[in-house]
C-alpha positions as a Markdown table, in Angstrom:
| # | Residue | x | y | z |
|---|---|---|---|---|
| 1 | Met | 104.4 | 58.3 | 85.6 |
| 2 | Ser | 103.5 | 55.2 | 88.1 |
| 3 | Leu | 100.9 | 55.9 | 91.0 |
| 4 | Ala | 103.8 | 54.7 | 93.4 |
| 5 | Arg | 106.1 | 57.4 | 92.4 |
| 6 | Arg | 103.7 | 59.9 | 92.2 |
| 7 | Cys | 102.7 | 59.1 | 95.5 |
| 8 | Gly | 106.4 | 59.0 | 97.0 |
| 9 | Ala | 106.9 | 62.7 | 95.4 |
| 10 | Glu | 103.7 | 63.4 | 97.8 |
| 11 | Val | 105.4 | 62.2 | 100.2 |
| 12 | Leu | 108.7 | 64.0 | 99.9 |
| 13 | Gly | 106.9 | 67.3 | 99.1 |
| 14 | Thr | 104.6 | 67.3 | 102.4 |
| 15 | Ser | 107.3 | 66.2 | 104.8 |
| 16 | Trp | 109.1 | 69.8 | 103.4 |
| 17 | Leu | 106.0 | 71.6 | 103.5 |
| 18 | Val | 105.7 | 70.2 | 107.5 |
| 19 | Phe | 109.2 | 70.6 | 108.1 |
| 20 | Gly | 109.6 | 73.9 | 106.7 |
| 21 | Gly | 106.6 | 75.6 | 107.5 |
| 22 | Cys | 106.2 | 74.4 | 111.2 |
| 23 | Gly | 109.6 | 74.5 | 111.7 |
| 24 | Ser | 109.8 | 78.2 | 111.2 |
| 25 | Ala | 107.0 | 78.5 | 113.7 |
| 26 | Val | 108.9 | 75.9 | 116.5 |
| 27 | Leu | 112.5 | 77.0 | 116.1 |
| 28 | Ala | 112.6 | 80.6 | 114.5 |
| 29 | Ala | 109.4 | 82.8 | 114.9 |
| 30 | Ala | 110.7 | 84.0 | 118.6 |
| 31 | Phe | 114.1 | 83.1 | 118.6 |
| 32 | Pro | 115.8 | 86.0 | 120.8 |
| 33 | Gln | 116.6 | 89.4 | 119.1 |
| 34 | Val | 116.1 | 87.9 | 115.3 |
| 35 | Gly | 112.6 | 86.1 | 115.4 |
| 36 | Ile | 110.8 | 85.9 | 112.1 |
| 37 | Gly | 107.5 | 86.9 | 113.8 |
| 38 | Leu | 104.1 | 85.7 | 112.1 |
| 39 | Leu | 105.0 | 87.2 | 108.5 |
| 40 | Gly | 108.3 | 84.9 | 108.5 |
| 41 | Val | 106.3 | 81.9 | 109.4 |
| 42 | Ser | 103.5 | 82.6 | 106.6 |
| 43 | Leu | 106.6 | 83.1 | 104.2 |
| 44 | Ala | 107.8 | 79.9 | 105.1 |
| 45 | Phe | 104.9 | 78.2 | 104.0 |
| 46 | Gly | 104.1 | 79.6 | 100.7 |
| 47 | Leu | 107.9 | 79.2 | 99.9 |
| 48 | Thr | 107.5 | 75.2 | 100.7 |
| 49 | Val | 104.6 | 74.9 | 98.4 |
| 50 | Leu | 106.4 | 77.3 | 95.7 |
| 51 | Thr | 109.7 | 75.2 | 95.6 |
| 52 | Met | 107.8 | 71.9 | 95.7 |
| 53 | Ala | 105.4 | 73.2 | 93.1 |
| 54 | Phe | 108.3 | 73.9 | 90.8 |
| 55 | Ala | 110.5 | 70.5 | 92.1 |
| 56 | Ile | 107.7 | 67.5 | 92.0 |
| 57 | Gly | 104.6 | 69.4 | 90.2 |
| 58 | His | 105.6 | 67.8 | 87.1 |
| 59 | Ile | 105.7 | 64.7 | 88.6 |
| 60 | Ser | 102.6 | 64.4 | 91.1 |
| 61 | Gly | 101.0 | 67.8 | 90.6 |
| 62 | Cys | 102.5 | 68.7 | 94.2 |
| 63 | His | 99.0 | 68.7 | 95.8 |
| 64 | Leu | 100.8 | 68.2 | 99.5 |
| 65 | Asn | 97.4 | 68.4 | 101.2 |
| 66 | Pro | 94.1 | 66.0 | 101.6 |
| 67 | Ala | 92.1 | 69.0 | 100.6 |
| 68 | Val | 93.7 | 69.9 | 97.3 |
| 69 | Thr | 92.9 | 66.3 | 96.4 |
| 70 | Leu | 89.6 | 66.5 | 97.3 |
| 71 | Gly | 89.2 | 69.5 | 95.6 |
| 72 | Leu | 90.6 | 68.4 | 92.7 |
| 73 | Val | 88.5 | 65.4 | 92.6 |
| 74 | Thr | 85.7 | 67.7 | 92.9 |
| 75 | Ala | 86.1 | 69.7 | 90.0 |
| 76 | Lys | 87.2 | 66.6 | 88.0 |
| 77 | Arg | 90.8 | 67.4 | 87.5 |
| 78 | Phe | 92.1 | 64.4 | 89.5 |
| 79 | Pro | 90.8 | 60.7 | 88.9 |
| 80 | Ala | 89.0 | 59.8 | 92.4 |
| 81 | Lys | 90.4 | 56.1 | 92.3 |
| 82 | Glu | 93.8 | 57.5 | 93.2 |
| 83 | Ala | 92.5 | 60.0 | 95.9 |
| 84 | Gly | 93.0 | 57.6 | 98.7 |
| 85 | Ala | 96.5 | 56.8 | 97.6 |
| 86 | Tyr | 97.6 | 60.6 | 97.5 |
| 87 | Ile | 96.0 | 61.3 | 100.7 |
| 88 | Ala | 97.5 | 58.2 | 103.0 |
| 89 | Ser | 101.1 | 59.7 | 101.3 |
| 90 | Gln | 100.5 | 63.1 | 102.7 |
| 91 | Val | 99.5 | 61.9 | 106.0 |
| 92 | Val | 102.7 | 60.1 | 106.2 |
| 93 | Gly | 105.1 | 62.7 | 104.6 |
| 94 | Ala | 103.1 | 65.3 | 106.9 |
| 95 | Ile | 104.4 | 63.2 | 110.2 |
| 96 | Ile | 108.1 | 62.3 | 108.7 |
| 97 | Gly | 108.6 | 66.2 | 108.9 |
| 98 | Ala | 107.0 | 66.6 | 112.0 |
| 99 | Gly | 109.4 | 64.0 | 112.8 |
| 100 | Val | 112.2 | 65.7 | 111.7 |
| 101 | Leu | 111.4 | 68.7 | 113.5 |
| 102 | Tyr | 110.8 | 67.1 | 116.8 |
| 103 | Leu | 114.1 | 65.3 | 116.9 |
| 104 | Ile | 115.7 | 68.7 | 116.1 |
| 105 | Ala | 113.6 | 70.9 | 118.6 |
| 106 | Ser | 113.8 | 68.2 | 121.8 |
| 107 | Gly | 117.7 | 68.7 | 121.3 |
| 108 | Lys | 117.3 | 71.9 | 123.3 |
| 109 | Ser | 116.9 | 72.2 | 127.2 |
| 110 | Gly | 113.8 | 73.2 | 128.1 |
| 111 | Phe | 111.4 | 72.3 | 124.9 |
| 112 | Asp | 107.9 | 70.7 | 125.8 |
| 113 | Val | 106.4 | 69.7 | 122.9 |
| 114 | His | 103.0 | 69.2 | 124.4 |
| 115 | Gln | 103.2 | 73.4 | 124.5 |
| 116 | Gly | 102.2 | 73.4 | 121.1 |
| 117 | Phe | 104.8 | 72.3 | 118.3 |
| 118 | Ala | 103.3 | 74.3 | 115.7 |
| 119 | Ser | 99.6 | 72.8 | 116.2 |
| 120 | Asn | 96.3 | 74.1 | 115.0 |
| 121 | Gly | 93.6 | 74.8 | 117.9 |
| 122 | Phe | 90.5 | 77.1 | 118.9 |
| 123 | Gly | 89.6 | 77.7 | 121.7 |
| 124 | Glu | 92.3 | 78.8 | 124.6 |
| 125 | His | 94.5 | 76.8 | 122.2 |
| 126 | Ser | 94.0 | 79.5 | 119.5 |
| 127 | Pro | 96.7 | 82.0 | 119.4 |
| 128 | Gly | 94.0 | 84.9 | 119.7 |
| 129 | Gly | 91.7 | 83.2 | 121.9 |
| 130 | Tyr | 88.9 | 82.7 | 118.7 |
| 131 | Ser | 86.1 | 80.4 | 119.2 |
| 132 | Met | 85.0 | 77.1 | 117.6 |
| 133 | Thr | 83.0 | 79.1 | 115.5 |
| 134 | Ser | 85.5 | 81.2 | 114.1 |
| 135 | Ala | 88.0 | 78.5 | 113.7 |
| 136 | Leu | 85.5 | 76.7 | 111.7 |
| 137 | Val | 84.4 | 79.5 | 109.5 |
| 138 | Ala | 88.0 | 80.9 | 108.6 |
| 139 | Glu | 89.5 | 77.1 | 107.9 |
| 140 | Val | 86.5 | 76.5 | 105.4 |
| 141 | Ala | 86.8 | 80.1 | 103.9 |
| 142 | Leu | 90.3 | 80.4 | 103.9 |
| 143 | Thr | 90.5 | 76.7 | 102.2 |
| 144 | Phe | 87.8 | 77.8 | 99.5 |
| 145 | Phe | 90.1 | 80.5 | 98.4 |
| 146 | Phe | 93.0 | 78.7 | 98.3 |
| 147 | Leu | 91.5 | 76.0 | 96.0 |
| 148 | Met | 90.1 | 78.7 | 93.9 |
| 149 | Val | 93.6 | 80.0 | 93.3 |
| 150 | Ile | 94.6 | 76.3 | 92.8 |
| 151 | Leu | 92.0 | 75.8 | 90.2 |
| 152 | Gly | 92.5 | 79.0 | 88.4 |
| 153 | Ala | 96.1 | 79.5 | 88.5 |
| 154 | Thr | 96.3 | 75.5 | 87.2 |
| 155 | Asp | 93.6 | 76.1 | 84.5 |
| 156 | Glu | 94.8 | 75.7 | 80.7 |
| 157 | Arg | 93.5 | 79.1 | 80.1 |
| 158 | Ala | 95.8 | 80.6 | 82.9 |
| 159 | Pro | 99.1 | 82.1 | 82.0 |
| 160 | Lys | 101.8 | 79.2 | 81.8 |
| 161 | Gly | 104.6 | 78.5 | 84.3 |
| 162 | Phe | 103.2 | 81.2 | 86.8 |
| 163 | Ala | 101.2 | 78.4 | 88.9 |
| 164 | Pro | 103.6 | 78.0 | 91.5 |
| 165 | Ile | 104.0 | 81.5 | 92.2 |
| 166 | Ala | 100.2 | 82.2 | 92.5 |
| 167 | Ile | 99.8 | 79.6 | 94.9 |
| 168 | Gly | 102.6 | 79.8 | 97.0 |
| 169 | Leu | 101.6 | 83.5 | 97.6 |
| 170 | Cys | 98.2 | 82.5 | 98.0 |
| 171 | Leu | 99.3 | 80.4 | 100.9 |
| 172 | Thr | 101.6 | 82.8 | 102.4 |
| 173 | Leu | 98.6 | 85.4 | 102.4 |
| 174 | Ile | 96.1 | 82.7 | 103.5 |
| 175 | His | 98.5 | 82.5 | 106.9 |
| 176 | Leu | 98.7 | 86.1 | 107.6 |
| 177 | Ile | 94.8 | 85.9 | 108.1 |
| 178 | Gly | 94.2 | 82.9 | 109.9 |
| 179 | Ile | 97.6 | 82.0 | 112.2 |
| 180 | Pro | 96.0 | 84.7 | 114.8 |
| 181 | Val | 92.7 | 82.3 | 114.7 |
| 182 | Thr | 94.1 | 78.6 | 114.6 |
| 183 | Asn | 97.8 | 78.4 | 113.4 |
| 184 | Leu | 95.9 | 78.0 | 110.4 |
| 185 | Ser | 95.7 | 74.5 | 108.7 |
| 186 | Val | 93.5 | 74.8 | 105.3 |
| 187 | Asn | 95.5 | 71.0 | 105.4 |
| 188 | Pro | 94.2 | 68.4 | 107.1 |
| 189 | Ala | 97.9 | 66.8 | 106.8 |
| 190 | Arg | 99.9 | 69.4 | 108.2 |
| 191 | Ser | 97.7 | 69.5 | 111.1 |
| 192 | Thr | 97.8 | 65.8 | 111.6 |
| 193 | Gly | 101.6 | 65.4 | 111.6 |
| 194 | Pro | 102.5 | 67.8 | 114.5 |
| 195 | Ala | 99.3 | 66.8 | 116.4 |
| 196 | Ile | 100.5 | 63.4 | 116.8 |
| 197 | Phe | 103.4 | 64.2 | 118.8 |
| 198 | Cys | 101.7 | 67.0 | 120.4 |
| 199 | Gly | 99.0 | 64.9 | 121.5 |
| 200 | Gly | 96.4 | 66.1 | 124.2 |
| 201 | Phe | 94.5 | 69.0 | 122.5 |
| 202 | Ala | 96.1 | 69.0 | 119.5 |
| 203 | Leu | 94.7 | 65.2 | 118.5 |
| 204 | Ser | 91.1 | 66.3 | 120.6 |
| 205 | Gln | 90.4 | 69.0 | 118.1 |
| 206 | Leu | 92.0 | 67.5 | 114.9 |
| 207 | Trp | 88.8 | 66.7 | 113.7 |
| 208 | Leu | 88.1 | 70.5 | 113.2 |
| 209 | Phe | 91.0 | 70.6 | 110.9 |
| 210 | Trp | 89.7 | 67.7 | 108.6 |
| 211 | Val | 86.2 | 68.5 | 108.3 |
| 212 | Ala | 86.6 | 72.1 | 107.7 |
| 213 | Pro | 89.4 | 72.3 | 105.2 |
| 214 | Phe | 87.1 | 69.4 | 103.4 |
| 215 | Ile | 84.2 | 71.5 | 103.4 |
| 216 | Gly | 85.8 | 74.5 | 101.8 |
| 217 | Ala | 87.8 | 72.4 | 99.0 |
| 218 | Ala | 84.6 | 70.7 | 98.1 |
| 219 | Leu | 82.7 | 74.1 | 97.8 |
| 220 | Ala | 85.7 | 75.6 | 95.5 |
| 221 | Gly | 85.9 | 72.2 | 93.4 |
| 222 | Gly | 82.0 | 72.0 | 92.8 |
| 223 | Leu | 81.7 | 76.2 | 92.2 |
| 224 | Tyr | 85.1 | 76.9 | 90.0 |
| 225 | Pro | 83.7 | 75.1 | 87.1 |
| 226 | Ala | 80.2 | 75.9 | 87.7 |
| 227 | Leu | 81.4 | 79.6 | 87.3 |
| 228 | Phe | 84.0 | 79.7 | 84.9 |
| 229 | Gly | 83.3 | 76.8 | 82.7 |
| 230 | Lys | 85.6 | 73.3 | 82.6 |
| 231 | Arg | 89.0 | 73.0 | 80.5 |
| 232 | Ala | 88.7 | 71.1 | 77.4 |
| 233 | Gly | 88.5 | 67.4 | 77.7 |
| 234 | Glu | 86.9 | 67.5 | 81.0 |
| 235 | Ala | 83.4 | 66.0 | 81.4 |
């Protein structure tokens, strides 16, 4: 499969992740009387990855996340020379997904994109009022565990065909943990898409949601093969 087609799949998949996950938070989380709440938003993010893993996993690997791409590069599961194209595609997809969501959400009277738009934040912009340090630690730790699950579930020694389920459920779980702290990112592209439309605090705090997931992913990418060995054919 050509790099262009694989990158196209990453654009499609990441737009679905942002539209589905952030859309559930913006449109449905607190909808009068039938709001889906934190559990529903967490499930929505997990389901976007699970469904796209089955849809495009055989095409691009379904990274949908610059941190996942970096972690796979660090673990020598993905060629470093293609990482830039994948990451750019993921950011483009996230902006498209956020743009579609904005067009829908802005059709309701009283909508104010600057109130958050499912953006990630810390301090006064943390849903639970958590500090920058708490946000940094949470994003590093949760990205680390997410990548460990991804690397384990996609290891050739793991049971075949179940990786999308494990990865989707893991993303659901880490959202249940992390939404009160930062609205949960573990994905720089997911953070960038809504931040572009929200502006203000979301853009000024965006750096943390690139730095922390990259640290967590790099740690997992280096530690997994050191702890559990490498797959056949890996250097």
